[in-house]
DSSP file (Angstrom, degrees, kcal/mol; ACC not computed):
  #  RESIDUE AA STRUCTURE BP1 BP2  ACC     N-H-->O    O-->H-N    N-H-->O    O-->H-N    TCO  KAPPA ALPHA  PHI   PSI    X-CA   Y-CA   Z-CA
    1    1 A M              0   0    0      0, 0.0     2,-0.2     0, 0.0     0, 0.0   0.000 360.0 360.0 360.0 138.8  -63.9 -135.8  156.7
    2    2 A S        -     0   0    0      2,-0.1     6,-0.1     1,-0.1     0, 0.0  -0.499 360.0-146.9 -81.3 146.7  -60.6 -134.7  158.1
    3    3 A S  S    S+     0   0    0     -2,-0.2    -1,-0.1     4,-0.0     3,-0.0   0.499  73.4 101.7 -86.3  -4.9  -57.9 -137.2  158.9
    4    4 A D    >>  -     0   0    0      1,-0.2     3,-1.2     2,-0.0     4,-0.8  -0.722  60.1-159.0 -83.9 113.2  -56.7 -135.0  161.8
    5    5 A P  H 3> S+     0   0    0      0, 0.0     4,-1.6     0, 0.0    -1,-0.2   0.738  89.0  67.6 -64.6 -20.8  -58.0 -136.4  165.1
    6    6 A G  H 3> S+     0   0    0      1,-0.2     4,-2.5     2,-0.2     5,-0.2   0.791  90.5  62.4 -68.7 -27.3  -57.5 -133.0  166.6
    7    7 A V  H <> S+     0   0    0     -3,-1.2     4,-2.2     2,-0.2    -1,-0.2   0.943 105.5  45.0 -62.1 -48.5  -60.2 -131.5  164.5
    8    8 A A  H  X S+     0   0    0     -4,-0.8     4,-2.4     1,-0.2    -1,-0.2   0.892 112.8  51.5 -63.5 -39.8  -62.8 -133.8  166.1
    9    9 A A  H  X S+     0   0    0     -4,-1.6     4,-2.4     2,-0.2    -1,-0.2   0.909 110.0  49.1 -62.9 -42.9  -61.5 -133.1  169.5
   10   10 A R  H  X S+     0   0    0     -4,-2.5     4,-2.3     2,-0.2    -2,-0.2   0.897 111.2  49.9 -65.3 -39.5  -61.7 -129.3  169.0
   11   11 A R  H  X S+     0   0    0     -4,-2.2     4,-2.3     2,-0.2    -2,-0.2   0.922 111.2  49.0 -62.8 -43.8  -65.3 -129.6  167.7
   12   12 A T  H  X S+     0   0    0     -4,-2.4     4,-2.1     1,-0.2    -2,-0.2   0.912 111.5  49.0 -63.7 -43.0  -66.2 -131.7  170.8
   13   13 A L  H  X S+     0   0    0     -4,-2.4     4,-2.4     1,-0.2    -1,-0.2   0.893 110.2  51.4 -64.0 -40.5  -64.6 -129.1  173.1
   14   14 A E  H  X S+     0   0    0     -4,-2.3     4,-2.4     2,-0.2    -1,-0.2   0.896 108.8  51.1 -65.1 -39.8  -66.4 -126.3  171.3
   15   15 A R  H  X S+     0   0    0     -4,-2.3     4,-2.2     2,-0.2    -1,-0.2   0.899 109.7  50.5 -61.5 -40.6  -69.7 -128.2  171.8
   16   16 A A  H  X S+     0   0    0     -4,-2.1     4,-2.3     2,-0.2    -2,-0.2   0.917 109.9  49.7 -63.9 -43.7  -69.0 -128.6  175.5
   17   17 A R  H  X S+     0   0    0     -4,-2.4     4,-2.3     1,-0.2    -2,-0.2   0.917 111.3  49.1 -62.0 -44.2  -68.2 -124.8  175.8
   18   18 A E  H  X S+     0   0    0     -4,-2.4     4,-2.2     1,-0.2    -1,-0.2   0.885 110.0  52.0 -62.8 -38.5  -71.5 -124.0  174.1
   19   19 A S  H  X S+     0   0    0     -4,-2.2     4,-2.0     2,-0.2    -2,-0.2   0.916 108.5  50.0 -64.2 -43.1  -73.4 -126.4  176.3
   20   20 A I  H  X S+     0   0    0     -4,-2.3     4,-2.2     1,-0.2    -2,-0.2   0.923 110.9  50.0 -61.6 -43.7  -71.9 -124.8  179.5
   21   21 A Q  H  X S+     0   0    0     -4,-2.3     4,-2.6     1,-0.2    -1,-0.2   0.886 107.9  53.4 -62.5 -37.8  -72.9 -121.3  178.2
   22   22 A K  H  X S+     0   0    0     -4,-2.2     4,-2.3     2,-0.2    -1,-0.2   0.864 107.0  52.0 -64.2 -35.9  -76.4 -122.6  177.5
   23   23 A I  H  X S+     0   0    0     -4,-2.0     4,-2.1     2,-0.2    -2,-0.2   0.926 110.9  47.5 -64.9 -44.1  -76.7 -123.8  181.1
   24   24 A H  H  X S+     0   0    0     -4,-2.2     4,-2.0     2,-0.2    -2,-0.2   0.898 111.0  51.5 -62.9 -40.1  -75.6 -120.4  182.3
   25   25 A Q  H  X S+     0   0    0     -4,-2.6     4,-2.6     1,-0.2    -2,-0.2   0.891 109.6  49.7 -63.8 -39.0  -78.1 -118.8  180.0
   26   26 A A  H  X S+     0   0    0     -4,-2.3     4,-2.7     2,-0.2    -1,-0.2   0.875 107.7  54.8 -66.1 -36.4  -80.9 -121.0  181.3
   27   27 A A  H  X>S+     0   0    0     -4,-2.1     5,-2.1     2,-0.2     4,-0.7   0.900 110.8  45.1 -63.4 -39.9  -79.8 -120.1  184.9
   28   28 A I  H ><5S+     0   0    0     -4,-2.0     3,-0.6     3,-0.2    -2,-0.2   0.947 114.5  48.4 -64.8 -49.1  -80.2 -116.4  184.0
   29   29 A R  H 3<5S+     0   0    0     -4,-2.6    -2,-0.2     1,-0.2    -1,-0.2   0.878 122.4  33.2 -60.9 -40.8  -83.6 -117.0  182.3
   30   30 A H  H 3<5S-     0   0    0     -4,-2.7    -1,-0.2    -5,-0.2    -2,-0.2   0.408 103.9-126.6 -98.3   1.6  -85.0 -119.1  185.2
   31   31 A R  T <<5 +     0   0    0     -4,-0.7    -3,-0.2    -3,-0.6    -4,-0.1   0.940  57.2 151.1  51.7  51.8  -83.1 -117.1  187.9
   32   32 A D    >>< -     0   0    0     -5,-2.1     3,-1.1    -6,-0.2     4,-1.0  -0.883  32.3-173.2-119.6  98.9  -81.7 -120.4  189.2
   33   33 A P  H 3> S+     0   0    0      0, 0.0     4,-2.2     0, 0.0     5,-0.1   0.760  83.1  69.0 -65.1 -22.6  -78.3 -120.0  190.9
   34   34 A N  H 3> S+     0   0    0      1,-0.2     4,-2.4     2,-0.2     5,-0.2   0.873  95.7  53.9 -63.3 -35.5  -78.0 -123.8  191.2
   35   35 A L  H <> S+     0   0    0     -3,-1.1     4,-2.4     2,-0.2    -1,-0.2   0.891 107.0  51.0 -66.1 -38.4  -77.7 -124.0  187.4
   36   36 A H  H  X S+     0   0    0     -4,-1.0     4,-2.5     1,-0.2    -2,-0.2   0.935 110.1  50.2 -61.3 -43.9  -74.8 -121.6  187.6
   37   37 A Q  H  X S+     0   0    0     -4,-2.2     4,-2.3     1,-0.2    -2,-0.2   0.900 110.1  49.4 -61.5 -42.1  -73.2 -123.7  190.2
   38   38 A L  H  X S+     0   0    0     -4,-2.4     4,-2.2     2,-0.2    -1,-0.2   0.920 110.9  49.6 -64.8 -42.0  -73.6 -126.9  188.1
   39   39 A A  H  X S+     0   0    0     -4,-2.4     4,-2.3     1,-0.2    -2,-0.2   0.900 110.7  50.8 -63.6 -39.4  -72.1 -125.2  185.1
   40   40 A D  H  X S+     0   0    0     -4,-2.5     4,-2.5     2,-0.2    -1,-0.2   0.895 108.6  51.5 -63.9 -38.5  -69.2 -124.1  187.3
   41   41 A E  H  X S+     0   0    0     -4,-2.3     4,-2.4     2,-0.2    -2,-0.2   0.901 109.3  49.9 -64.0 -40.0  -68.7 -127.6  188.6
   42   42 A I  H  X S+     0   0    0     -4,-2.2     4,-2.5     2,-0.2    -1,-0.2   0.910 110.7  50.6 -63.7 -41.4  -68.6 -128.9  185.0
   43   43 A S  H  X S+     0   0    0     -4,-2.3     4,-2.3     2,-0.2    10,-0.2   0.910 109.7  50.1 -61.9 -42.3  -66.0 -126.3  184.1
   44   44 A E  H  X S+     0   0    0     -4,-2.5     4,-2.2     2,-0.2    -2,-0.2   0.910 110.8  49.1 -63.2 -42.7  -63.9 -127.3  187.1
   45   45 A I  H  X S+     0   0    0     -4,-2.4     4,-1.4     1,-0.2    -1,-0.2   0.917 109.8  51.7 -61.8 -43.6  -64.0 -130.9  186.1
   46   46 A A  H  <>S+     0   0    0     -4,-2.5     5,-3.1     1,-0.2     3,-0.3   0.912 108.8  51.3 -60.5 -41.9  -63.0 -130.0  182.6
   47   47 A L  H ><5S+     0   0    0     -4,-2.3     3,-1.6     1,-0.2    -1,-0.2   0.904 106.3  53.5 -62.6 -40.8  -60.0 -128.0  183.9
   48   48 A T  H 3<5S+     0   0    0     -4,-2.2    -1,-0.2     1,-0.3    -2,-0.2   0.797 108.6  51.2 -64.8 -25.6  -58.9 -131.0  186.0
   49   49 A L  T 3<5S-     0   0    0     -4,-1.4    -1,-0.3    -3,-0.3    -2,-0.2   0.415 127.1-102.2 -88.7   0.9  -59.0 -133.1  182.9
   50   50 A G  T < 5S+     0   0    0     -3,-1.6     2,-0.4     1,-0.3    -3,-0.2   0.672  82.8 122.3  90.5  17.3  -56.9 -130.5  181.1
   51   51 A H      < -     0   0    0     -5,-3.1     2,-0.5    -6,-0.2    -1,-0.3  -0.949  56.7-135.9-117.5 132.3  -59.6 -128.8  179.1
   52   52 A D        -     0   0    0     -2,-0.4   -35,-0.1     1,-0.1    -8,-0.1  -0.741   6.4-154.5 -86.5 125.5  -60.5 -125.1  179.2
   53   53 A A        -     0   0    0     -2,-0.5    -1,-0.1     1,-0.2   -33,-0.1   0.514  44.8-116.3 -78.2  -3.9  -64.2 -124.6  179.4
   54   54 A G        -     0   0    0    -11,-0.1     2,-1.1   -34,-0.0    -1,-0.2  -0.189  47.9 -39.5  94.4 171.8  -63.9 -121.2  177.9
   55   55 A P        +     0   0    0      0, 0.0     3,-0.2     0, 0.0    -1,-0.0  -0.593  66.2 149.5 -77.3  98.8  -64.6 -117.6  179.1
   56   56 A V    >   +     0   0    0     -2,-1.1     3,-2.2    34,-0.1     4,-0.2   0.289  33.9 108.4-112.4   9.2  -67.8 -118.0  181.1
   57   57 A Q  G >  S+     0   0    0      1,-0.3     3,-1.7     2,-0.2    13,-0.1   0.805  71.5  64.7 -61.5 -27.0  -67.3 -115.2  183.7
   58   58 A E  G 3  S+     0   0    0      1,-0.3    12,-3.0    -3,-0.2    -1,-0.3   0.679  98.9  55.6 -69.3 -12.7  -69.9 -113.1  182.0
   59   59 A W  G <  S+     0   0    0     -3,-2.2    -1,-0.3    10,-0.2    -2,-0.2   0.408  96.7  81.6 -95.1   0.4  -72.4 -115.7  183.0
   60   60 A R  S <  S-     0   0    0     -3,-1.7    10,-0.3    -4,-0.2     2,-0.1  -0.776  84.7-111.7-106.1 148.7  -71.5 -115.6  186.7
   61   61 A P        -     0   0    0      0, 0.0     7,-0.2     0, 0.0    -2,-0.1  -0.509  40.3-111.2 -68.6 149.4  -72.7 -113.2  189.3
   62   62 A C     >  -     0   0    0      5,-2.1     4,-1.5    -2,-0.1    27,-0.1  -0.733  17.7-156.0 -88.3 125.7  -69.9 -111.0  190.5
   63   63 A P  T  4 S+     0   0    0      0, 0.0    -1,-0.1     0, 0.0    26,-0.0   0.672  91.1  48.8 -72.6 -14.2  -68.8 -111.6  194.1
   64   64 A V  T  4 S+     0   0    0     22,-0.1    -2,-0.0     3,-0.1     9,-0.0   0.925 129.0  11.3 -89.3 -53.1  -67.4 -108.1  194.5
   65   65 A C  T  4 S-     0   0    0      2,-0.1    -1,-0.0    11,-0.0    10,-0.0   0.529  94.1-119.6-108.5  -7.0  -70.1 -105.8  193.2
   66   66 A G     <  +     0   0    0     -4,-1.5     7,-0.0     1,-0.2     2,-0.0   0.640  47.5 170.6  79.7  12.5  -73.1 -108.1  192.9
   67   67 A A        -     0   0    0      7,-0.1    -5,-2.1     1,-0.1    -1,-0.2  -0.347  35.2-116.6 -59.6 136.0  -73.5 -107.6  189.2
   68   68 A E    >   -     0   0    0     -7,-0.2     3,-2.2     4,-0.2    -8,-0.1  -0.327  39.1 -82.9 -71.0 153.5  -76.1 -110.1  187.8
   69   69 A P  T 3  S+     0   0    0      0, 0.0   -10,-0.2     0, 0.0    -1,-0.1  -0.309 119.4  26.3 -55.3 138.1  -75.0 -112.7  185.3
   70   70 A G  T 3  S+     0   0    0    -12,-3.0     2,-0.3     1,-0.3   -11,-0.1   0.346 106.9  95.3  88.5  -6.3  -75.0 -111.2  181.8
   71   71 A S  S <  S-     0   0    0     -3,-2.2    -1,-0.3   -13,-0.2     2,-0.1  -0.782  78.4-100.3-115.5 162.4  -74.4 -107.7  183.1
   72   72 A H        -     0   0    0     -2,-0.3    -4,-0.2     1,-0.1    13,-0.1  -0.424  40.3-100.9 -79.3 152.6  -71.2 -105.7  183.5
   73   73 A C        -     0   0    0     11,-1.0     2,-0.4    -2,-0.1    -1,-0.1  -0.331  32.8-127.2 -66.8 153.1  -69.4 -105.2  186.7
   74   74 A L        -     0   0    0     -2,-0.0     2,-0.1     1,-0.0    -7,-0.1  -0.853  28.9-102.6-103.1 139.8  -69.8 -101.9  188.6
   75   75 A H        -     0   0    0     -2,-0.4     5,-0.1   -10,-0.0    -1,-0.0  -0.395  39.3-169.7 -62.0 131.3  -66.8  -99.9  189.7
   76   76 A Q    >   -     0   0    0      3,-0.5     3,-1.8    -2,-0.1   -11,-0.0  -0.985  29.8-105.1-123.4 134.6  -66.1 -100.4  193.4
   77   77 A P  T 3  S+     0   0    0      0, 0.0     3,-0.1     0, 0.0     0, 0.0  -0.312 105.0  12.4 -57.3 138.7  -63.6  -98.2  195.3
   78   78 A S  T 3  S+     0   0    0      1,-0.1     2,-0.5     0, 0.0     0, 0.0   0.577 103.9 107.4  68.0  14.5  -60.4 -100.1  196.1
   79   79 A H    <   -     0   0    0     -3,-1.8    -3,-0.5     7,-0.0    -1,-0.1  -0.972  62.7-140.1-122.9 119.5  -61.2 -103.0  193.7
   80   80 A D        -     0   0    0     -2,-0.5     2,-0.4    -5,-0.1     0, 0.0  -0.364  12.9-151.1 -73.2 153.2  -59.3 -103.3  190.4
   81   81 A M        -     0   0    0      5,-0.2     2,-0.5     6,-0.1     5,-0.2  -0.958   4.0-157.7-124.4 146.8  -61.1 -104.2  187.2
   82   82 A V  B >  S-A   85   0A   0      3,-3.6     3,-1.7    -2,-0.4    -2,-0.0  -0.990  79.6 -15.0-124.3 122.1  -59.7 -106.1  184.2
   83   83 A D  T 3  S-     0   0    0     -2,-0.5    -1,-0.1     1,-0.3     3,-0.1   0.855 130.9 -51.6  52.3  38.0  -61.5 -105.7  180.9
   84   84 A G  T 3  S+     0   0    0      1,-0.2   -11,-1.0   -12,-0.1     2,-0.3   0.557 123.1  90.8  80.8   7.9  -64.5 -104.2  182.6
   85   85 A M  B <  S-A   82   0A   0     -3,-1.7    -3,-3.6   -13,-0.1    -1,-0.2  -0.963  80.6-108.4-133.9 153.4  -64.8 -107.1  185.1
   86   86 A H    >>  -     0   0    0     -2,-0.3     3,-1.8    -5,-0.2     4,-0.5  -0.632  29.7-129.9 -74.5 134.4  -63.6 -107.8  188.6
   87   87 A P  H >> S+     0   0    0      0, 0.0     3,-1.2     0, 0.0     4,-0.6   0.801 104.8  67.0 -57.5 -29.6  -60.9 -110.6  188.4
   88   88 A E  H >4 S+     0   0    0      1,-0.3     3,-0.6     2,-0.2    -2,-0.0   0.782  92.3  61.5 -62.8 -26.2  -62.7 -112.5  191.2
   89   89 A R  H <4 S+     0   0    0     -3,-1.8    -1,-0.3     1,-0.2   -29,-0.1   0.762 101.7  51.7 -70.5 -25.1  -65.6 -113.1  188.8
   90   90 A A  H << S+     0   0    0     -3,-1.2     2,-0.3    -4,-0.5    -1,-0.2   0.580  87.7  99.8 -90.1 -10.1  -63.4 -115.0  186.4
   91   91 A R    <<        0   0    0     -4,-0.6    -3,-0.0    -3,-0.6     0, 0.0  -0.578 360.0 360.0 -80.9 137.4  -62.0 -117.4  189.0
   92   92 A L              0   0    0     -2,-0.3    -1,-0.1   -49,-0.1   -48,-0.1   0.432 360.0 360.0 -83.1 360.0  -63.4 -120.9  189.3
């Protein structure tokens, strides 16, 4: 066991990120947008507490092009994309 308290905190944060991703995966599997909303709320709460919930934008539907969670964004005229996704998709 490590004497560094940061190790345990990092493990706990990683578990939280994995749990949020599992909620998003369940939302995709069950086609339940409410689960996406709950995972987003958890992510927002984590951010207010100073913790980054991790990159979960790929699990959200895109508000610009309507891409389903788990799929890539589609190019839309007059909308910029960053790393293959619309920036609006990544905002909480």
